[in-house]
C-alpha positions as CSV (number, residue, x, y, z in Angstrom):
1,M,0.0,0.0,0.0
2,G,2.9,2.4,0.7
3,Q,4.3,1.9,-2.8
4,I,1.0,3.0,-4.3
5,A,0.9,6.1,-2.1
6,R,4.3,7.0,-3.1
7,D,3.5,6.4,-6.8
8,C,0.5,8.7,-6.4
9,E,2.5,11.6,-5.3
10,H,3.9,12.1,-8.8
11,L,0.6,12.0,-10.5
12,P,-1.3,15.2,-11.3
13,F,-4.5,14.2,-9.3
14,M,-5.2,13.8,-5.6
15,C,-4.8,10.4,-4.0
16,S,-5.8,10.8,-0.3
17,V,-9.2,9.5,0.7
18,S,-10.2,12.7,2.4
19,E,-9.5,14.7,-0.9
20,W,-11.8,12.3,-2.9
21,L,-14.5,12.5,-0.2
22,R,-14.4,16.3,-0.6
23,L,-14.8,16.1,-4.3
24,L,-17.7,13.5,-4.1
25,P,-20.6,16.0,-4.1
26,F,-19.0,17.8,-7.1
27,L,-18.5,14.5,-9.0
28,G,-22.2,13.5,-8.1
29,V,-23.4,16.8,-9.6
30,L,-21.3,16.3,-12.7
31,A,-22.7,12.8,-13.1
32,L,-26.3,14.0,-12.8
33,L,-25.7,16.8,-15.3
34,G,-24.2,14.3,-17.7
35,Y,-27.1,12.0,-17.4
36,L,-29.6,14.8,-17.9
37,A,-27.7,16.0,-21.0
38,V,-27.6,12.5,-22.6
39,R,-31.1,11.3,-21.5
40,P,-33.0,12.9,-24.4
41,F,-30.9,10.9,-26.8
42,L,-31.4,7.5,-25.0
43,P,-33.9,5.1,-26.6
44,K,-37.3,5.4,-25.0
45,K,-39.3,2.5,-23.8
46,K,-42.7,2.1,-25.3
47,Q,-45.1,2.9,-22.6
48,Q,-48.6,1.4,-22.2
49,Q,-50.9,4.2,-23.0
50,D,-54.0,2.9,-21.1
51,S,-54.1,0.6,-18.1
52,L,-57.8,-0.2,-18.8
53,I,-58.6,-2.3,-21.9
54,N,-62.2,-1.2,-22.3
55,L,-62.2,2.6,-22.3
56,K,-65.7,3.4,-23.4
57,I,-68.0,0.5,-24.2
58,Q,-70.9,0.0,-21.9
59,K,-69.1,1.4,-18.9
60,E,-72.3,1.5,-16.9
61,N,-72.4,-2.3,-16.9
62,P,-70.3,-4.3,-14.4
63,K,-69.5,-6.7,-17.2
64,V,-69.9,-6.5,-20.9
65,V,-71.5,-9.5,-22.5
66,N,-72.6,-9.7,-26.1
67,E,-74.7,-12.7,-27.3
68,I,-74.9,-13.6,-30.9
69,N,-77.0,-16.4,-32.2
70,I,-75.0,-18.4,-34.7
71,E,-78.2,-19.1,-36.7
72,D,-78.5,-15.3,-37.1
73,L,-75.2,-15.0,-39.0
74,C,-76.4,-13.8,-42.4
75,H,-73.0,-13.9,-44.2
76,T,-70.5,-16.7,-44.6
77,K,-68.1,-14.9,-42.2
78,A,-68.5,-12.5,-39.2
79,V,-65.7,-10.6,-37.7
80,Y,-65.9,-9.5,-34.1
81,C,-63.7,-7.0,-32.1
82,R,-61.4,-8.2,-29.4
83,C,-59.3,-5.0,-28.8
84,W,-62.3,-2.9,-27.4
85,R,-61.4,0.0,-29.7
86,S,-64.0,-0.6,-32.6
87,K,-66.6,2.1,-33.1
88,T,-69.0,-0.6,-34.3
89,F,-68.5,-2.9,-31.2
90,P,-69.0,-5.9,-31.1
91,V,-68.3,-5.9,-34.9
92,C,-64.7,-5.3,-35.8
93,D,-64.0,-2.2,-37.8
94,G,-60.1,-2.6,-38.0
95,S,-59.4,-0.3,-35.0
96,H,-57.0,-2.9,-33.7
97,N,-54.6,-2.0,-36.4
98,K,-54.0,1.5,-35.0
99,H,-54.1,0.1,-31.4
100,N,-51.3,-2.4,-32.3
101,E,-49.2,0.2,-33.9
102,S,-49.3,2.6,-30.9
103,T,-48.9,0.1,-28.2
104,G,-46.9,-2.7,-29.7
105,D,-49.8,-5.2,-29.0
106,N,-50.7,-8.0,-31.5
107,V,-54.4,-8.3,-30.9
108,G,-56.7,-9.3,-33.8
109,P,-60.4,-10.0,-34.5
110,L,-62.3,-13.1,-33.7
111,I,-63.5,-14.4,-37.1
112,L,-66.5,-16.8,-37.2
113,K,-67.1,-18.7,-40.6
114,K,-69.8,-20.8,-41.6
115,K,-68.7,-24.3,-42.8
116,E,-69.3,-24.8,-46.6
117,V,-71.2,-28.0,-47.2
């Protein structure tokens, strides 16, 4: 340890512990300022925009339930919303595409098809 102390005497910076302790607040402020200067250039995490899934559909009800009779399907295919963003809920209007783009989600519609006989 004595050899290191003697070697430090010739260097252009301080070596004693008390000198470093006096510099600690200054070094902390420099580190904080450096971080604040670099932070705008760091990659940002994608943040979840909403914590709720259903933002506006039948909010007055404790649970949203839609019943569709299979015999009532008039087309060979019916497409239903699973993202809760459709303006024509429960029928899908493609709103999940914008939702997926903005949140990084991968939700898609529920597609019911009649079996061809």
